[in-house]
PASEBA-1860 file (N, C-alpha, C; in nm, 3 decimals):
! residues 310
1> MPRKPRQN> -10.721/19.105/-8.324/-10.678/19.105/-8.184/-10.640/19.247/-8.143 ~ -10.667/19.275/-8.018/-10.634/19.412/-7.976/-10.483/19.432/-7.970 ~ -10.434/19.540/-8.012/-10.290/19.569/-8.007/-10.248/19.616/-7.867 ~ -10.120/19.573/-7.832/-10.063/19.621/-7.705/-10.030/19.768/-7.718 ~ -10.053/19.832/-7.607/-10.023/19.976/-7.614/-9.874/19.998/-7.641 ~ -9.844/20.085/-7.727/-9.704/20.117/-7.764/-9.638/20.201/-7.655 ~ -9.516/20.149/-7.610/-9.445/20.222/-7.504/-9.391/20.355/-7.556 ~ -9.386/20.441/-7.461/-9.327/20.571/-7.492/-9.180/20.552/-7.526
9> GVAAEQAE> -9.126/20.623/-7.620/-8.987/20.607/-7.665/-8.886/20.631/-7.554 ~ -8.908/20.728/-7.472/-8.814/20.759/-7.361/-8.811/20.646/-7.260 ~ -8.932/20.590/-7.229/-8.938/20.480/-7.132/-8.868/20.357/-7.185 ~ -8.882/20.329/-7.313/-8.816/20.212/-7.372/-8.665/20.225/-7.365 ~ -8.611/20.340/-7.392/-8.466/20.361/-7.385/-8.416/20.342/-7.244 ~ -8.488/20.390/-7.144/-8.446/20.374/-7.005/-8.445/20.226/-6.964 ~ -8.544/20.150/-7.009/-8.549/20.007/-6.977/-8.431/19.933/-7.038 ~ -8.398/19.966/-7.165/-8.284/19.901/-7.229/-8.154/19.936/-7.158
17> AQVRAADG> -8.142/20.056/-7.111/-8.020/20.097/-7.041/-8.003/20.019/-6.910 ~ -8.115/19.997/-6.839/-8.109/19.922/-6.714/-8.066/19.777/-6.739 ~ -8.118/19.717/-6.849/-8.081/19.579/-6.883/-7.933/19.569/-6.914 ~ -7.882/19.665/-6.993/-7.740/19.664/-7.026/-7.654/19.679/-6.900 ~ -7.694/19.764/-6.809/-7.619/19.785/-6.685/-7.615/19.658/-6.601 ~ -7.730/19.589/-6.596/-7.735/19.464/-6.520/-7.645/19.358/-6.581 ~ -7.648/19.348/-6.718/-7.562/19.252/-6.784/-7.414/19.279/-6.756 ~ -7.375/19.406/-6.757/-7.235/19.443/-6.731/-7.192/19.408/-6.589
25> AVSRLKIE> -7.282/19.427/-6.492/-7.248/19.395/-6.353/-7.225/19.246/-6.336 ~ -7.309/19.166/-6.402/-7.293/19.020/-6.392/-7.161/18.976/-6.452 ~ -7.125/19.036/-6.567/-7.000/18.996/-6.634/-6.877/19.032/-6.552 ~ -6.888/19.131/-6.464/-6.772/19.172/-6.384/-6.756/19.089/-6.257 ~ -6.850/19.010/-6.223/-6.840/18.929/-6.102/-6.729/18.825/-6.118 ~ -6.648/18.804/-6.011/-6.540/18.705/-6.010/-6.569/18.603/-5.900 ~ -6.569/18.480/-5.939/-6.594/18.375/-5.841/-6.459/18.327/-5.788 ~ -6.430/18.355/-5.659/-6.304/18.317/-5.598/-6.316/18.179/-5.535
33> PAREPQAP> -6.207/18.102/-5.541/-6.212/17.969/-5.477/-6.226/17.983/-5.326 ~ -6.281/17.883/-5.267/-6.302/17.885/-5.122/-6.167/17.885/-5.050 ~ -6.154/17.968/-4.949/-6.030/17.978/-4.873/-6.031/17.879/-4.758 ~ -5.908/17.827/-4.730/-5.898/17.737/-4.615/-5.909/17.820/-4.487 ~ -5.969/17.765/-4.386/-5.982/17.840/-4.260/-5.845/17.871/-4.201 ~ -5.826/17.993/-4.153/-5.700/18.035/-4.096/-5.685/17.980/-3.955 ~ -5.557/17.958/-3.917/-5.531/17.913/-3.781/-5.560/18.024/-3.683 ~ -5.593/17.992/-3.560/-5.613/18.096/-3.459/-5.491/18.185/-3.449
41> LAEQRVWP> -5.513/18.308/-3.406/-5.405/18.406/-3.402/-5.288/18.357/-3.318 ~ -5.319/18.287/-3.209/-5.212/18.241/-3.121/-5.123/18.137/-3.187 ~ -5.179/18.065/-3.290/-5.103/17.961/-3.356/-5.030/18.011/-3.479 ~ -5.059/18.131/-3.525/-4.992/18.183/-3.644/-4.848/18.218/-3.610 ~ -4.758/18.191/-3.703/-4.617/18.217/-3.680/-4.590/18.366/-3.684 ~ -4.520/18.413/-3.582/-4.484/18.555/-3.574/-4.336/18.568/-3.605 ~ -4.303/18.639/-3.710/-4.163/18.655/-3.749/-4.098/18.759/-3.659 ~ -3.974/18.731/-3.612/-3.908/18.826/-3.523/-3.872/18.956/-3.593
49> IDSPFPPI> -3.876/19.062/-3.518/-3.838/19.193/-3.570/-3.685/19.199/-3.577 ~ -3.632/19.252/-3.684/-3.488/19.265/-3.701/-3.430/19.345/-3.586 ~ -3.331/19.287/-3.515/-3.276/19.351/-3.396/-3.129/19.317/-3.385 ~ -3.047/19.410/-3.333/-2.905/19.379/-3.310/-2.883/19.289/-3.190 ~ -2.988/19.261/-3.112/-2.976/19.179/-2.993/-3.023/19.037/-3.023 ~ -2.940/18.936/-3.000/-2.984/18.798/-3.022/-3.098/18.762/-2.927 ~ -3.182/18.666/-2.965/-3.284/18.617/-2.871/-3.216/18.562/-2.745 ~ -3.282/18.578/-2.632/-3.220/18.539/-2.505/-3.187/18.391/-2.503
57> AEYAFLSD> -3.265/18.309/-2.575/-3.242/18.165/-2.575/-3.112/18.127/-2.645 ~ -3.052/18.219/-2.722/-2.929/18.188/-2.795/-2.803/18.215/-2.713 ~ -2.818/18.270/-2.592/-2.702/18.296/-2.508/-2.664/18.169/-2.431 ~ -2.534/18.144/-2.422/-2.483/18.035/-2.339/-2.459/18.086/-2.198 ~ -2.475/17.997/-2.101/-2.467/18.034/-1.959/-2.342/17.973/-1.897 ~ -2.264/18.057/-1.831/-2.147/18.013/-1.757/-2.165/18.046/-1.610 ~ -2.105/17.965/-1.523/-2.114/17.989/-1.379/-1.998/17.923/-1.308 ~ -1.958/17.982/-1.194/-1.862/17.919/-1.103/-1.923/17.902/-0.964
65> CEVNALVS> -2.057/17.904/-0.959/-2.135/17.893/-0.835/-2.132/18.022/-0.753 ~ -2.065/18.125/-0.802/-2.067/18.255/-0.736/-2.100/18.367/-0.833 ~ -2.053/18.355/-0.957/-2.072/18.458/-1.060/-2.129/18.391/-1.183 ~ -2.212/18.465/-1.259/-2.270/18.414/-1.382/-2.227/18.500/-1.500 ~ -2.228/18.442/-1.618/-2.198/18.517/-1.741/-2.282/18.461/-1.854 ~ -2.317/18.548/-1.950/-2.390/18.508/-2.069/-2.303/18.538/-2.191 ~ -2.292/18.438/-2.280/-2.207/18.450/-2.399/-2.296/18.440/-2.522 ~ -2.288/18.540/-2.610/-2.371/18.542/-2.730/-2.313/18.451/-2.836
73> PSGRVEWM> -2.392/18.418/-2.941/-2.338/18.333/-3.049/-2.216/18.393/-3.117 ~ -2.200/18.524/-3.115/-2.085/18.587/-3.180/-1.956/18.572/-3.100 ~ -1.964/18.511/-2.982/-1.845/18.493/-2.900/-1.822/18.604/-2.800 ~ -1.917/18.695/-2.784/-1.901/18.805/-2.689/-1.964/18.770/-2.555 ~ -1.891/18.797/-2.448/-1.952/18.794/-2.315/-2.029/18.925/-2.302 ~ -2.162/18.914/-2.295/-2.247/19.034/-2.297/-2.319/19.058/-2.165 ~ -2.292/18.973/-2.066/-2.352/18.999/-1.935/-2.266/18.935/-1.828 ~ -2.221/19.016/-1.733/-2.151/18.965/-1.615/-2.147/19.076/-1.511
81> CLPRPDGP> -2.186/19.041/-1.389/-2.183/19.135/-1.278/-2.081/19.086/-1.176 ~ -2.007/19.180/-1.114/-1.901/19.145/-1.020/-1.909/19.233/-0.896 ~ -1.862/19.179/-0.782/-1.805/19.044/-0.762/-1.910/18.939/-0.727 ~ -2.039/18.977/-0.735/-2.149/18.884/-0.709/-2.255/18.902/-0.817 ~ -2.348/18.808/-0.830/-2.451/18.824/-0.932/-2.538/18.947/-0.913 ~ -2.550/18.994/-0.788/-2.630/19.115/-0.762/-2.545/19.241/-0.758 ~ -2.419/19.231/-0.799/-2.332/19.347/-0.803/-2.350/19.425/-0.932 ~ -2.281/19.536/-0.947/-2.289/19.615/-1.071/-2.225/19.540/-1.187
89> SVFAAILD> -2.271/19.569/-1.307/-2.221/19.498/-1.425/-2.086/19.553/-1.470 ~ -2.008/19.467/-1.534/-1.890/19.509/-1.608/-1.910/19.486/-1.758 ~ -1.993/19.386/-1.792/-2.035/19.362/-1.931/-2.188/19.359/-1.933 ~ -2.248/19.449/-2.009/-2.395/19.457/-2.013/-2.444/19.489/-2.153 ~ -2.372/19.442/-2.256/-2.413/19.468/-2.394/-2.545/19.401/-2.429 ~ -2.590/19.307/-2.347/-2.719/19.244/-2.370/-2.833/19.345/-2.353 ~ -2.805/19.453/-2.278/-2.904/19.559/-2.257/-2.876/19.683/-2.342 ~ -2.749/19.713/-2.362/-2.708/19.833/-2.434/-2.576/19.801/-2.503
97> RSAGNFRF> -2.572/19.816/-2.634/-2.453/19.778/-2.710/-2.327/19.855/-2.668 ~ -2.340/19.965/-2.597/-2.224/20.041/-2.552/-2.192/20.017/-2.405 ~ -2.254/19.914/-2.344/-2.238/19.892/-2.200/-2.136/19.784/-2.167 ~ -2.051/19.747/-2.263/-1.940/19.659/-2.233/-1.957/19.517/-2.282 ~ -1.849/19.461/-2.340/-1.848/19.321/-2.383/-1.703/19.274/-2.393 ~ -1.689/19.142/-2.409/-1.556/19.081/-2.415/-1.560/18.972/-2.521 ~ -1.492/18.996/-2.634/-1.491/18.898/-2.743/-1.353/18.836/-2.757 ~ -1.354/18.705/-2.784/-1.230/18.630/-2.806/-1.262/18.527/-2.913
105> GPTGVTVP> -1.222/18.556/-3.038/-1.258/18.468/-3.148/-1.195/18.513/-3.277 ~ -1.230/18.449/-3.388/-1.167/18.483/-3.517/-1.206/18.623/-3.564 ~ -1.111/18.689/-3.628/-1.135/18.823/-3.678/-1.235/18.821/-3.793 ~ -1.337/18.905/-3.784/-1.430/18.924/-3.895/-1.533/18.815/-3.913 ~ -1.539/18.716/-3.824/-1.638/18.608/-3.834/-1.722/18.611/-3.707 ~ -1.854/18.621/-3.722/-1.942/18.632/-3.606/-2.045/18.521/-3.597 ~ -2.049/18.432/-3.696/-2.144/18.320/-3.693/-2.064/18.191/-3.679 ~ -2.078/18.118/-3.569/-1.997/17.998/-3.548/-2.046/17.880/-3.630
113> AGRRYLPG> -1.957/17.784/-3.650/-1.995/17.660/-3.717/-2.069/17.567/-3.623 ~ -2.045/17.580/-3.493/-2.113/17.496/-3.395/-2.083/17.542/-3.254 ~ -2.177/17.513/-3.163/-2.160/17.546/-3.021/-2.216/17.431/-2.939 ~ -2.150/17.405/-2.827/-2.199/17.304/-2.735/-2.133/17.324/-2.598 ~ -2.196/17.266/-2.494/-2.128/17.248/-2.367/-2.053/17.116/-2.373 ~ -1.933/17.113/-2.320/-1.868/16.983/-2.305/-1.960/16.897/-2.220 ~ -1.988/16.773/-2.261/-2.089/16.691/-2.194/-2.069/16.685/-2.043 ~ -2.177/16.712/-1.971/-2.174/16.707/-1.826/-2.112/16.827/-1.759
121> TLVLETTW> -2.089/16.937/-1.833/-2.018/17.052/-1.777/-2.088/17.183/-1.814 ~ -2.037/17.291/-1.755/-2.073/17.426/-1.797/-1.953/17.493/-1.864 ~ -1.876/17.415/-1.937/-1.768/17.467/-2.021/-1.821/17.477/-2.163 ~ -1.818/17.597/-2.217/-1.871/17.622/-2.351/-1.761/17.601/-2.455 ~ -1.794/17.525/-2.560/-1.701/17.504/-2.671/-1.764/17.557/-2.800 ~ -1.695/17.646/-2.867/-1.744/17.706/-2.992/-1.644/17.674/-3.103 ~ -1.694/17.620/-3.212/-1.611/17.588/-3.328/-1.634/17.693/-3.436 ~ -1.525/17.749/-3.488/-1.532/17.854/-3.588/-1.467/17.806/-3.718
129> RTRTGWLV> -1.530/17.840/-3.829/-1.472/17.816/-3.960/-1.450/17.949/-4.030 ~ -1.328/17.971/-4.076/-1.296/18.091/-4.152/-1.253/18.051/-4.292 ~ -1.219/18.147/-4.374/-1.175/18.117/-4.512/-1.041/18.046/-4.514 ~ -0.966/18.056/-4.403/-0.830/18.000/-4.404/-0.810/17.884/-4.306 ~ -0.908/17.858/-4.218/-0.887/17.751/-4.123/-1.002/17.736/-4.024 ~ -0.979/17.649/-3.925/-1.077/17.617/-3.821/-1.017/17.646/-3.685 ~ -1.103/17.698/-3.595/-1.059/17.738/-3.461/-1.161/17.685/-3.359 ~ -1.111/17.636/-3.246/-1.197/17.589/-3.137/-1.168/17.674/-3.013
137> VRDALCIG> -1.272/17.738/-2.959/-1.260/17.824/-2.841/-1.340/17.761/-2.727 ~ -1.280/17.759/-2.609/-1.350/17.712/-2.489/-1.353/17.823/-2.385 ~ -1.470/17.838/-2.322/-1.492/17.943/-2.222/-1.538/17.878/-2.092 ~ -1.486/17.926/-1.979/-1.527/17.872/-1.850/-1.505/17.977/-1.741 ~ -1.595/17.976/-1.643/-1.570/18.042/-1.517/-1.510/17.936/-1.426 ~ -1.383/17.953/-1.393/-1.305/17.843/-1.338/-1.336/17.815/-1.191 ~ -1.329/17.687/-1.159/-1.344/17.636/-1.023/-1.224/17.548/-0.994 ~ -1.163/17.567/-0.877/-1.044/17.490/-0.843/-1.045/17.444/-0.699
145> PWYHEQRR> -0.937/17.379/-0.654/-0.929/17.331/-0.516/-0.931/17.447/-0.417 ~ -0.975/17.416/-0.296/-0.974/17.516/-0.189/-0.832/17.568/-0.170 ~ -0.817/17.701/-0.165/-0.682/17.756/-0.164/-0.656/17.854/-0.051 ~ -0.748/17.870/0.045/-0.725/17.962/0.156/-0.642/17.893/0.264 ~ -0.511/17.898/0.248/-0.423/17.833/0.342/-0.370/17.929/0.449 ~ -0.361/18.057/0.416/-0.303/18.153/0.508/-0.407/18.218/0.599 ~ -0.533/18.224/0.552/-0.637/18.290/0.630/-0.773/18.237/0.586 ~ -0.874/18.270/0.665/-1.009/18.228/0.630/-1.064/18.314/0.517
153> SGTHRRPP> -1.154/18.254/0.441/-1.220/18.328/0.333/-1.311/18.434/0.392 ~ -1.314/18.549/0.327/-1.402/18.656/0.373/-1.540/18.653/0.312 ~ -1.569/18.556/0.226/-1.698/18.554/0.156/-1.782/18.431/0.189 ~ -1.725/18.330/0.254/-1.799/18.207/0.281/-1.882/18.220/0.409 ~ -2.006/18.175/0.399/-2.092/18.164/0.516/-2.125/18.019/0.546 ~ -2.132/17.936/0.443/-2.154/17.793/0.459/-2.020/17.724/0.485 ~ -2.025/17.601/0.537/-1.899/17.528/0.556/-1.824/17.511/0.424 ~ -1.697/17.540/0.418/-1.621/17.526/0.293/-1.616/17.381/0.245
161> TDYEAEHL> -1.613/17.365/0.114/-1.600/17.233/0.053/-1.457/17.216/0.000 ~ -1.436/17.115/-0.082/-1.302/17.091/-0.138/-1.269/17.185/-0.253 ~ -1.371/17.254/-0.305/-1.351/17.339/-0.422/-1.404/17.479/-0.395 ~ -1.352/17.572/-0.474/-1.397/17.711/-0.462/-1.384/17.781/-0.597 ~ -1.471/17.880/-0.618/-1.460/17.961/-0.739/-1.326/18.034/-0.740 ~ -1.264/18.036/-0.857/-1.133/18.100/-0.871/-1.144/18.247/-0.911 ~ -1.267/18.294/-0.930/-1.290/18.434/-0.969/-1.209/18.465/-1.095 ~ -1.232/18.380/-1.194/-1.152/18.384/-1.317/-1.237/18.342/-1.435
169> LLRTARCV> -1.249/18.430/-1.534/-1.310/18.396/-1.663/-1.196/18.362/-1.757 ~ -1.194/18.236/-1.801/-1.081/18.187/-1.881/-1.130/18.147/-2.020 ~ -1.059/18.193/-2.122/-1.094/18.165/-2.261/-0.970/18.113/-2.333 ~ -0.982/17.994/-2.391/-0.870/17.933/-2.462/-0.907/17.911/-2.607 ~ -0.808/17.908/-2.694/-0.831/17.887/-2.837/-0.722/17.798/-2.894 ~ -0.763/17.714/-2.990/-0.668/17.625/-3.057/-0.704/17.617/-3.205 ~ -0.605/17.640/-3.291/-0.626/17.627/-3.435/-0.608/17.480/-3.471 ~ -0.711/17.422/-3.532/-0.707/17.278/-3.561/-0.675/17.249/-3.708
177> IGSVEISL> -0.707/17.343/-3.798/-0.680/17.324/-3.941/-0.640/17.459/-4.000 ~ -0.539/17.462/-4.084/-0.502/17.584/-4.155/-0.445/17.691/-4.063 ~ -0.489/17.814/-4.085/-0.446/17.927/-4.002/-0.565/18.020/-3.981 ~ -0.570/18.083/-3.863/-0.681/18.171/-3.827/-0.626/18.290/-3.751 ~ -0.668/18.410/-3.790/-0.634/18.529/-3.712/-0.736/18.544/-3.601 ~ -0.689/18.549/-3.477/-0.777/18.561/-3.362/-0.767/18.702/-3.305 ~ -0.879/18.753/-3.256/-0.885/18.887/-3.199/-0.932/18.880/-3.054 ~ -0.871/18.961/-2.972/-0.914/18.982/-2.834/-0.963/19.125/-2.822
185> DCEPVFNY> -1.086/19.143/-2.779/-1.145/19.277/-2.762/-1.217/19.279/-2.629 ~ -1.151/19.334/-2.527/-1.208/19.341/-2.393/-1.243/19.486/-2.362 ~ -1.371/19.513/-2.353/-1.419/19.651/-2.334/-1.517/19.657/-2.218 ~ -1.468/19.648/-2.095/-1.560/19.658/-1.981/-1.609/19.801/-1.961 ~ -1.732/19.813/-1.918/-1.789/19.942/-1.879/-1.859/19.917/-1.745 ~ -1.814/19.983/-1.643/-1.857/19.952/-1.508/-1.993/20.013/-1.476 ~ -2.061/19.948/-1.382/-2.186/19.999/-1.324/-2.292/20.029/-1.429 ~ -2.325/19.924/-1.509/-2.433/19.932/-1.607/-2.410/20.043/-1.711
193> GETSARWE> -2.288/20.049/-1.761/-2.257/20.144/-1.867/-2.227/20.284/-1.821 ~ -2.208/20.304/-1.692/-2.188/20.439/-1.639/-2.044/20.486/-1.645 ~ -1.948/20.395/-1.619/-1.808/20.434/-1.605/-1.721/20.354/-1.701 ~ -1.653/20.422/-1.790/-1.562/20.355/-1.883/-1.436/20.309/-1.811 ~ -1.374/20.205/-1.864/-1.254/20.149/-1.801/-1.132/20.236/-1.830 ~ -1.041/20.238/-1.735/-0.910/20.300/-1.751/-0.806/20.188/-1.744 ~ -0.732/20.171/-1.853/-0.639/20.060/-1.862/-0.496/20.106/-1.834 ~ -0.418/20.015/-1.775/-0.275/20.037/-1.758/-0.205/19.903/-1.750
201> YSSADYGE> -0.082/19.898/-1.799/-0.006/19.774/-1.794/0.035/19.746/-1.649 ~ 0.038/19.615/-1.615/0.076/19.574/-1.480/0.199/19.485/-1.480 ~ 0.267/19.474/-1.595/0.390/19.396/-1.603/0.484/19.466/-1.701 ~ 0.604/19.409/-1.714/0.703/19.472/-1.801/0.675/19.447/-1.948 ~ 0.593/19.347/-1.980/0.564/19.319/-2.120/0.421/19.360/-2.154 ~ 0.366/19.306/-2.264/0.233/19.345/-2.310/0.124/19.245/-2.268 ~ 0.159/19.150/-2.180/0.067/19.041/-2.152/-0.023/19.059/-2.032 ~ -0.005/19.165/-1.953/-0.088/19.186/-1.835/-0.132/19.331/-1.828
209> AIASGGEG> -0.258/19.352/-1.791/-0.311/19.488/-1.779/-0.424/19.487/-1.678 ~ -0.449/19.601/-1.618/-0.555/19.617/-1.519/-0.650/19.725/-1.566 ~ -0.780/19.696/-1.557/-0.886/19.792/-1.590/-0.950/19.839/-1.461 ~ -0.953/19.970/-1.443/-1.012/20.028/-1.324/-1.135/20.108/-1.361 ~ -1.232/20.110/-1.271/-1.354/20.187/-1.292/-1.364/20.300/-1.192 ~ -1.484/20.322/-1.139/-1.504/20.426/-1.040/-1.484/20.374/-0.898 ~ -1.515/20.457/-0.802/-1.500/20.419/-0.662/-1.595/20.303/-0.630 ~ -1.541/20.199/-0.571/-1.622/20.084/-0.535/-1.633/19.978/-0.642
217> DSPLRLTT> -1.585/20.006/-0.764/-1.588/19.906/-0.871/-1.470/19.810/-0.856 ~ -1.496/19.683/-0.879/-1.390/19.583/-0.869/-1.295/19.595/-0.988 ~ -1.165/19.609/-0.965/-1.072/19.614/-1.078/-1.064/19.479/-1.148 ~ -1.031/19.482/-1.275/-1.019/19.361/-1.356/-0.874/19.346/-1.401 ~ -0.823/19.224/-1.392/-0.687/19.197/-1.436/-0.692/19.104/-1.557 ~ -0.640/19.150/-1.669/-0.637/19.074/-1.793/-0.497/19.016/-1.812 ~ -0.491/18.885/-1.830/-0.365/18.815/-1.854/-0.378/18.733/-1.981 ~ -0.278/18.741/-2.070/-0.283/18.669/-2.196/-0.142/18.652/-2.250
225> DLRVGFEG> -0.126/18.560/-2.345/0.002/18.547/-2.413/0.004/18.626/-2.544 ~ -0.100/18.706/-2.567/-0.103/18.798/-2.681/-0.042/18.932/-2.641 ~ -0.012/19.015/-2.741/0.042/19.148/-2.714/-0.075/19.247/-2.715 ~ -0.108/19.298/-2.598/-0.227/19.382/-2.578/-0.191/19.528/-2.593 ~ -0.280/19.602/-2.660/-0.271/19.746/-2.667/-0.405/19.806/-2.629 ~ -0.404/19.937/-2.599/-0.526/20.004/-2.553/-0.575/20.103/-2.658 ~ -0.703/20.100/-2.683/-0.768/20.198/-2.769/-0.896/20.242/-2.700 ~ -0.897/20.367/-2.652/-1.012/20.416/-2.579/-1.035/20.333/-2.454
233> PGAHATKT> -1.158/20.287/-2.431/-1.188/20.210/-2.309/-1.159/20.060/-2.323 ~ -1.100/20.018/-2.435/-1.083/19.875/-2.460/-0.938/19.831/-2.467 ~ -0.917/19.702/-2.438/-0.787/19.637/-2.458/-0.802/19.543/-2.576 ~ -0.708/19.549/-2.671/-0.722/19.475/-2.796/-0.591/19.406/-2.832 ~ -0.606/19.293/-2.902/-0.488/19.220/-2.950/-0.530/19.132/-3.066 ~ -0.436/19.104/-3.155/-0.460/19.010/-3.266/-0.336/18.925/-3.285 ~ -0.358/18.803/-3.335/-0.248/18.713/-3.363/-0.297/18.607/-3.460 ~ -0.210/18.564/-3.551/-0.244/18.456/-3.643/-0.195/18.324/-3.584
241> LRQGERTF> -0.291/18.234/-3.561/-0.258/18.100/-3.513/-0.251/18.004/-3.631 ~ -0.152/17.919/-3.631/-0.142/17.814/-3.732/-0.172/17.678/-3.670 ~ -0.193/17.582/-3.754/-0.241/17.452/-3.709/-0.160/17.400/-3.591 ~ -0.234/17.368/-3.482/-0.171/17.317/-3.361/-0.136/17.423/-3.259 ~ -0.133/17.551/-3.297/-0.097/17.656/-3.203/-0.216/17.693/-3.114 ~ -0.183/17.740/-2.993/-0.286/17.771/-2.894/-0.260/17.908/-2.833 ~ -0.366/17.964/-2.773/-0.353/18.091/-2.702/-0.461/18.097/-2.596 ~ -0.453/18.200/-2.509/-0.552/18.211/-2.402/-0.568/18.357/-2.361
249> AALCWPRS> -0.680/18.385/-2.294/-0.704/18.514/-2.231/-0.777/18.488/-2.101 ~ -0.726/18.546/-1.991/-0.784/18.525/-1.858/-0.819/18.660/-1.798 ~ -0.940/18.669/-1.742/-0.986/18.791/-1.676/-1.022/18.754/-1.532 ~ -0.955/18.816/-1.436/-0.982/18.784/-1.296/-1.012/18.910/-1.217 ~ -1.068/18.892/-1.097/-1.115/19.003/-1.015/-1.106/18.963/-0.868 ~ -1.104/19.059/-0.775/-1.103/19.025/-0.632/-1.233/18.956/-0.592 ~ -1.227/18.875/-0.487/-1.346/18.800/-0.447/-1.453/18.886/-0.384 ~ -1.419/19.009/-0.344/-1.520/19.103/-0.296/-1.466/19.243/-0.316
257> SWSDSAQF> -1.556/19.341/-0.311/-1.513/19.480/-0.332/-1.427/19.531/-0.216 ~ -1.422/19.456/-0.105/-1.341/19.497/0.009/-1.209/19.421/0.017 ~ -1.188/19.327/-0.074/-1.064/19.250/-0.072/-0.948/19.334/-0.122 ~ -0.832/19.302/-0.072/-0.710/19.362/-0.124/-0.672/19.285/-0.249 ~ -0.690/19.346/-0.365/-0.673/19.271/-0.489/-0.531/19.219/-0.506 ~ -0.430/19.296/-0.468/-0.293/19.250/-0.484/-0.267/19.125/-0.400 ~ -0.321/19.126/-0.277/-0.303/19.010/-0.191/-0.378/18.890/-0.246 ~ -0.499/18.913/-0.298/-0.577/18.803/-0.355/-0.507/18.744/-0.476
265> WAERPPPK> -0.457/18.829/-0.566/-0.393/18.779/-0.686/-0.262/18.706/-0.654 ~ -0.194/18.749/-0.548/-0.073/18.678/-0.507/-0.108/18.540/-0.451 ~ -0.222/18.531/-0.382/-0.263/18.404/-0.324/-0.315/18.307/-0.429 ~ -0.385/18.358/-0.529/-0.440/18.273/-0.635/-0.416/18.340/-0.769 ~ -0.296/18.332/-0.825/-0.265/18.404/-0.949/-0.335/18.340/-1.068 ~ -0.358/18.418/-1.175/-0.413/18.362/-1.299/-0.309/18.276/-1.369 ~ -0.348/18.200/-1.469/-0.250/18.115/-1.539/-0.139/18.200/-1.601 ~ -0.018/18.146/-1.594/0.097/18.218/-1.646/0.123/18.188/-1.793
273> DVDQAFDR> 0.077/18.072/-1.840/0.104/18.035/-1.979/-0.011/17.953/-2.032 ~ -0.003/17.916/-2.159/-0.114/17.848/-2.224/-0.136/17.707/-2.168 ~ -0.029/17.642/-2.124/-0.046/17.508/-2.066/-0.127/17.514/-1.938 ~ -0.096/17.609/-1.851/-0.174/17.625/-1.729/-0.319/17.660/-1.760 ~ -0.340/17.743/-1.861/-0.477/17.782/-1.897/-0.560/17.662/-1.940 ~ -0.505/17.579/-2.027/-0.579/17.461/-2.072/-0.602/17.363/-1.958 ~ -0.505/17.351/-1.867/-0.522/17.262/-1.753/-0.635/17.309/-1.662 ~ -0.649/17.438/-1.644/-0.754/17.490/-1.556/-0.893/17.471/-1.618
281> VERTADFW> -0.902/17.483/-1.749/-1.031/17.455/-1.813/-1.068/17.309/-1.794 ~ -0.972/17.219/-1.813/-0.999/17.077/-1.794/-1.035/17.046/-1.649 ~ -0.969/17.111/-1.556/-1.001/17.089/-1.414/-1.142/17.136/-1.382 ~ -1.183/17.248/-1.442/-1.320/17.296/-1.422/-1.420/17.198/-1.481 ~ -1.390/17.144/-1.599/-1.479/17.044/-1.659/-1.490/16.921/-1.569 ~ -1.379/16.879/-1.509/-1.382/16.763/-1.419/-1.467/16.792/-1.296 ~ -1.460/16.915/-1.245/-1.544/16.950/-1.130/-1.691/16.933/-1.163 ~ -1.735/16.984/-1.279/-1.877/16.976/-1.314/-1.920/16.832/-1.336
289> REWINRGD> -1.835/16.750/-1.394/-1.873/16.609/-1.414/-1.886/16.537/-1.279 ~ -1.797/16.570/-1.187/-1.809/16.510/-1.054/-1.934/16.561/-0.983 ~ -1.963/16.688/-1.000/-2.082/16.747/-0.937/-2.209/16.683/-0.990 ~ -2.217/16.664/-1.121/-2.340/16.610/-1.179/-2.356/16.462/-1.145 ~ -2.247/16.391/-1.118/-2.257/16.251/-1.079/-2.323/16.234/-0.942 ~ -2.315/16.340/-0.859/-2.376/16.332/-0.726/-2.523/16.369/-0.727 ~ -2.573/16.418/-0.839/-2.712/16.462/-0.847/-2.802/16.357/-0.907 ~ -2.933/16.384/-0.897/-3.034/16.296/-0.956/-3.117/16.382/-1.050
297> FPEHPGRA> -3.103/16.360/-1.180/-3.168/16.441/-1.280/-3.254/16.351/-1.369 ~ -3.377/16.322/-1.326/-3.459/16.227/-1.402/-3.494/16.275/-1.542 ~ -3.492/16.407/-1.566/-3.527/16.455/-1.700/-3.414/16.436/-1.799 ~ -3.295/16.398/-1.750/-3.180/16.376/-1.838/-3.139/16.230/-1.829 ~ -3.181/16.145/-1.923/-3.142/16.004/-1.917/-2.991/15.989/-1.912 ~ -2.947/15.899/-1.831/-2.803/15.878/-1.817/-2.737/15.975/-1.722 ~ -2.815/16.060/-1.655/-2.762/16.156/-1.559/-2.657/16.244/-1.623 ~ -2.681/16.286/-1.745/-2.588/16.373/-1.817/-2.661/16.500/-1.855
305> SSSAAP> -2.593/16.614/-1.840/-2.656/16.740/-1.877/-2.663/16.753/-2.027 ~ -2.750/16.842/-2.072/-2.761/16.865/-2.216/-2.631/16.922/-2.268 ~ -2.584/16.867/-2.381/-2.455/16.910/-2.435/-2.469/17.012/-2.546 ~ -2.590/17.047/-2.583/-2.611/17.142/-2.694/-2.630/17.281/-2.639 ~ -2.537/17.371/-2.670/-2.552/17.510/-2.629/-2.654/17.577/-2.716 ~ -2.716/17.686/-2.668/-2.814/17.756/-2.749/-2.756/17.803/-2.881
END
């Protein structure tokens, strides 16, 4: 039989090298399991970026039908404009951490155990747990009976009703178990963080003080049964409450920038003691329950507002 032609030695070595290279490539191949199809981009969960500002949905809303306020989960009032919603801000930490806030709650604790609106109201109730006890704080922009007996109101355009805003932000606290140190930190900054407050006492003791801003800014009057001191632009106080003890802090302002504040405060003074403070919060809650009874809210079965705060 005829012999096959003998390959050249160099060509044979090159062919063997190509075979070895091909074998090595096959051995390096990895067969991956089939992947599940990914959800559309719009449906994928987006994790929030770490921020010192809480999501807007976590703020609680307060109102007296004339002024609004937003309260963060940490217990700080971080948004309020005076003497109207379209007026300049006195608390605007929701936009800038140095633009003013008002905290009334346990010292060193910023995450509450629970928050809710009292059913049928715009009264916020926050429950706090500390290492030594439990504290319940209630916040309200107060509404009370019509009180213009000496003269007509300078701000009403519609026919007056039986109730009117008291131009008062009222915060009460009660220790329910153990003991809790409570802190008051009121640091208004007027006109969207432009003008720091100037504080001065307005009574013979430590329980009343007035914060003034620039020209045209509404002065603020702070009344409390705590002993207030001033540090920089803020008014501060601390006290240890034991089981059953109560305290309050009230912040009020003139009904308009043209009102005579002394005359207004004489006509409708803030609460003088803790009993009056708690009574005014309850009266405000009663107003909202009566108001909601007159409405028709088909999205809320039982004609009751949602009781869960953000």
